[in-house]
C-alpha positions as CSV (number, residue, x, y, z in Angstrom):
1,M,-5.1,189.1,119.5
2,V,-4.6,192.4,117.7
3,L,-1.0,193.5,117.7
4,H,0.0,197.0,118.7
5,P,0.8,198.9,115.5
6,L,4.2,200.0,116.8
7,L,5.2,197.8,119.7
8,G,3.9,194.6,117.9
9,V,5.6,195.1,114.6
10,D,9.2,194.1,113.9
11,E,9.8,195.3,110.3
12,V,8.2,197.8,107.9
13,P,9.1,198.7,104.3
14,A,9.5,202.4,105.1
15,V,8.8,204.3,108.3
16,E,6.8,207.4,107.4
17,P,4.4,205.7,105.0
18,Y,3.7,203.1,107.6
19,L,3.0,205.7,110.3
20,G,0.5,207.4,107.9
21,R,-1.4,204.1,107.7
22,V,-1.6,203.4,111.4
23,G,-2.1,207.0,112.6
24,E,-1.2,210.6,112.0
25,V,2.3,212.1,112.0
26,F,1.7,215.4,113.9
27,R,5.3,216.4,114.2
28,A,8.3,215.7,112.1
29,F,11.9,216.6,112.9
30,R,13.8,216.1,109.6
31,E,16.9,218.4,109.9
32,Q,18.7,216.8,112.8
33,E,22.5,216.8,113.3
34,S,22.3,213.2,114.6
35,G,21.7,211.6,111.2
36,C,18.2,210.6,112.2
37,V,14.7,211.7,111.4
38,S,12.1,211.7,114.1
39,Y,8.3,211.7,114.2
40,G,5.6,212.3,116.7
41,V,2.7,210.0,115.7
42,R,-0.9,209.9,117.0
43,L,-2.3,206.4,116.6
44,L,-5.9,205.6,115.7
45,D,-6.6,204.7,119.3
46,G,-5.4,208.2,120.3
47,G,-2.1,207.1,121.9
48,R,0.9,209.3,121.0
49,W,4.4,208.0,120.4
50,F,7.8,209.2,119.3
51,L,9.9,207.4,116.6
52,K,13.5,208.0,115.7
53,E,14.8,206.6,112.4
54,A,18.5,206.4,111.5
55,V,19.0,207.7,107.9
56,T,22.8,207.8,107.8
57,D,25.6,205.5,108.8
58,R,26.4,207.9,111.7
59,G,22.7,207.8,112.8
60,R,22.7,204.0,112.7
61,R,25.8,203.8,114.9
62,S,24.3,206.3,117.3
63,L,21.0,204.5,117.5
64,E,22.8,201.2,118.1
65,R,24.7,202.7,121.0
66,G,21.6,204.3,122.3
67,W,19.7,201.1,122.2
68,A,22.4,199.4,124.3
69,F,22.4,202.3,126.8
70,H,18.6,202.1,127.3
71,R,18.8,198.4,127.9
72,S,21.1,199.0,130.9
73,V,19.7,202.3,132.4
74,R,16.2,202.9,133.6
75,H,15.1,206.1,135.3
76,R,11.8,208.0,135.5
77,A,13.4,211.1,134.0
78,I,15.0,209.3,131.0
79,V,12.5,208.8,128.1
80,P,13.0,205.1,127.3
81,Q,13.5,203.3,124.0
82,V,10.9,200.5,124.4
83,H,11.0,198.8,121.0
84,R,12.8,198.9,117.7
85,I,11.6,198.3,114.2
86,A,13.7,197.1,111.2
87,V,13.3,199.0,107.9
88,Q,13.7,197.0,104.7
89,D,16.5,199.2,103.3
90,G,18.7,198.0,106.1
91,G,18.0,200.7,108.6
92,W,15.9,200.7,111.7
93,A,13.9,203.0,114.1
94,V,13.3,203.1,117.8
95,V,9.9,203.6,119.5
96,M,9.5,205.8,122.6
97,P,6.5,207.2,124.5
98,W,5.7,210.7,123.7
99,R,6.5,213.3,126.4
100,E,5.1,216.8,126.4
101,G,7.5,219.6,126.7
102,E,10.1,221.7,124.8
103,V,13.7,221.0,124.2
104,L,15.7,223.8,125.7
105,Y,18.0,224.0,122.7
106,P,16.8,222.4,119.4
107,A,19.5,220.4,117.5
108,E,18.7,221.3,113.9
109,A,21.4,220.5,111.4
110,G,23.4,223.6,110.4
111,G,21.2,225.9,112.6
112,T,21.9,228.1,115.5
113,H,19.4,229.4,118.0
114,D,19.5,232.4,120.3
115,R,19.1,231.2,123.9
116,T,18.5,234.8,125.0
117,D,15.5,235.3,122.7
118,P,12.6,235.9,125.2
119,A,10.5,233.5,123.2
120,S,13.0,230.7,123.3
121,A,12.6,227.7,125.6
122,M,15.9,228.3,127.3
123,A,15.1,232.0,128.1
124,R,11.7,231.0,129.5
125,F,13.2,228.3,131.5
126,R,15.8,230.7,133.0
127,A,13.0,233.1,133.8
128,L,11.3,230.5,136.1
129,P,11.7,230.8,139.8
130,S,15.1,229.4,140.9
131,D,13.3,226.7,142.9
132,A,11.8,225.3,139.7
133,V,15.2,225.3,138.0
134,L,16.7,223.5,140.9
135,R,14.0,220.9,140.8
136,A,14.7,220.3,137.2
137,F,18.4,220.0,137.7
138,D,18.0,217.7,140.7
139,R,16.0,215.4,138.4
140,V,18.8,215.5,135.9
141,L,21.3,214.8,138.7
142,D,19.2,211.9,140.0
143,A,19.1,210.3,136.5
144,H,22.9,210.5,136.3
145,L,23.2,208.6,139.5
146,A,21.4,205.8,137.8
147,V,23.6,206.3,134.7
148,E,26.7,205.9,136.9
149,A,25.3,202.9,138.8
150,A,24.9,201.2,135.5
151,G,28.6,201.8,134.6
152,Q,27.8,204.4,131.9
153,V,29.3,207.8,131.4
154,A,27.7,210.9,129.8
155,V,28.8,211.9,126.3
156,D,27.1,214.7,124.3
157,F,24.9,215.9,127.1
158,Y,23.8,219.6,126.7
159,D,20.7,221.7,127.0
160,G,19.4,220.0,123.8
161,A,19.0,216.8,125.8
162,L,16.7,218.5,128.3
163,L,13.0,218.4,127.5
164,Y,11.0,220.6,129.9
165,D,7.2,220.5,130.4
166,F,6.4,224.1,131.4
167,D,2.8,223.2,132.2
168,R,3.6,220.3,134.6
169,D,7.0,221.7,135.8
170,V,8.9,218.5,135.0
171,A,12.1,217.7,133.1
172,H,12.8,214.8,130.9
173,L,16.0,213.6,129.3
174,V,16.2,212.7,125.6
175,D,18.8,211.9,123.0
176,L,21.3,210.2,125.2
177,D,22.4,208.0,122.3
178,E,26.1,208.8,122.7
179,Y,26.3,207.7,126.4
180,R,28.5,204.6,126.7
181,P,30.1,202.2,129.2
182,G,33.1,203.7,131.0
183,P,35.8,204.3,131.6
184,F,36.9,204.4,127.9
185,V,39.6,206.0,125.9
186,V,39.0,208.7,123.2
187,E,39.8,207.1,119.9
188,E,39.0,210.1,117.6
189,E,40.2,213.7,117.6
190,R,37.3,214.7,119.9
191,L,34.0,213.4,121.3
192,P,30.7,214.7,120.0
193,G,29.1,217.4,122.1
194,S,28.7,221.1,122.9
195,R,31.9,222.9,123.9
196,R,30.0,224.7,126.6
197,F,29.4,221.4,128.4
198,M,32.5,219.4,127.4
199,A,35.3,218.5,129.7
200,P,38.9,219.3,128.5
201,E,39.7,215.6,128.2
202,E,36.9,215.0,125.7
203,W,39.0,217.0,123.2
204,V,42.1,214.8,123.5
205,R,42.8,211.6,121.6
206,G,43.9,208.9,124.1
207,A,42.4,210.6,127.1
208,V,40.4,208.6,129.6
209,I,36.7,209.3,130.0
210,D,35.1,208.3,133.2
211,S,32.8,209.4,136.0
212,R,34.9,212.5,136.6
213,T,34.0,213.6,133.1
214,T,30.3,213.2,133.8
215,V,30.9,215.3,137.0
216,F,32.3,218.1,134.8
217,T,29.4,218.0,132.4
218,L,26.9,218.1,135.3
219,G,28.7,221.0,136.9
220,R,28.6,223.0,133.6
221,A,24.9,222.2,133.3
222,A,24.2,223.5,136.8
223,R,26.2,226.7,136.0
224,L,24.4,227.4,132.7
225,L,20.9,226.5,133.9
226,L,21.1,228.7,137.0
227,D,22.3,231.7,135.1
228,A,19.8,234.3,134.1
229,G,21.6,235.1,130.9
230,D,23.9,233.4,128.4
231,E,27.3,235.0,129.3
232,E,27.7,233.5,132.8
233,R,27.4,237.0,134.3
234,A,24.0,236.6,136.0
235,W,24.4,233.8,138.5
236,R,21.2,233.1,140.4
237,G,22.5,230.5,142.8
238,T,24.4,230.7,146.1
239,P,28.1,231.0,146.9
240,A,27.9,227.4,148.3
241,Q,26.5,226.1,145.1
242,Q,29.1,228.0,143.1
243,A,31.9,226.5,145.1
244,V,30.6,223.0,144.4
245,I,30.5,223.8,140.7
246,A,34.0,225.3,140.8
247,R,35.4,222.0,142.0
248,A,33.3,219.9,139.7
249,T,34.6,221.8,136.6
250,R,38.3,221.9,137.4
251,T,40.5,221.3,134.4
252,D,42.4,218.4,136.0
253,P,40.0,215.5,136.4
254,G,41.9,214.4,139.5
255,E,40.9,217.6,141.3
256,R,37.1,217.1,140.7
257,F,34.7,215.1,142.8
258,E,35.6,211.4,142.2
259,N,32.2,210.4,141.0
260,V,28.6,211.6,140.5
261,H,27.5,210.2,143.8
262,R,30.0,212.5,145.7
263,F,29.1,215.5,143.5
264,A,25.4,214.9,144.3
265,E,26.1,214.8,148.0
266,E,28.0,218.0,148.0
267,W,25.5,219.8,145.7
268,R,22.5,218.8,147.8
269,A,24.3,219.8,151.0
270,A,25.0,223.2,149.4
271,N,21.3,223.6,148.5
272,T,20.5,223.5,152.2
273,A,23.5,225.4,153.5
274,P,22.5,228.0,156.1
275,G,23.0,231.7,155.3
276,D,22.8,231.4,151.5
């Protein structure tokens, strides 16, 4: 039996040279803040895959956490890590199916991107009909119901974790490597993440992170994705939706919805509220 060149191999001397032997690297993402290098590879049989290799200690810790997360959570919107390959220098890489689309905010090390540039993925996403944006967010929300059911909480979720296929009108979630079992206590000065999406407790050593923190992050995601601009002055949603977001993003975790399930119920009810 001929082994699959990616799914059937357990160790390689080095990732990129090996990929060049079994196919063609058609995309490379080298300057990533995560401490990883990623590749889009087209195999000789025409199949396309995505590989993510840890190249720093931080990247290795993140991939280890991500591998554990993907073993506990499965959802159609979450691009799965299906195999991992050891590298002889002591590192390793994870293998994922390739998904078409554009990340709404690229996470390049040391770089910033203008979300308001009409050519940017985020600006084009915000220019879609509101129904399309709502469908994308509902898929994100449904995935986080699966995350919560598995006892996991969101960490470092932001628009850079949302891959949107403009041709097929479908959203995928990527780079969820910082998600972890909860509740847990913050042991460092702050958790990783974008300040636009982070709950106040994520900045406090000793604070408890749980489902209410995920609720805050999802509320911020809804607020930012349903705004036509980048200054939160062009809300495209309804007053009922805005009221749900206001409760989800309260500073005091005890004043938010108690979990993602409850937030989802209220959000979906607001989407069908009469008169909005």
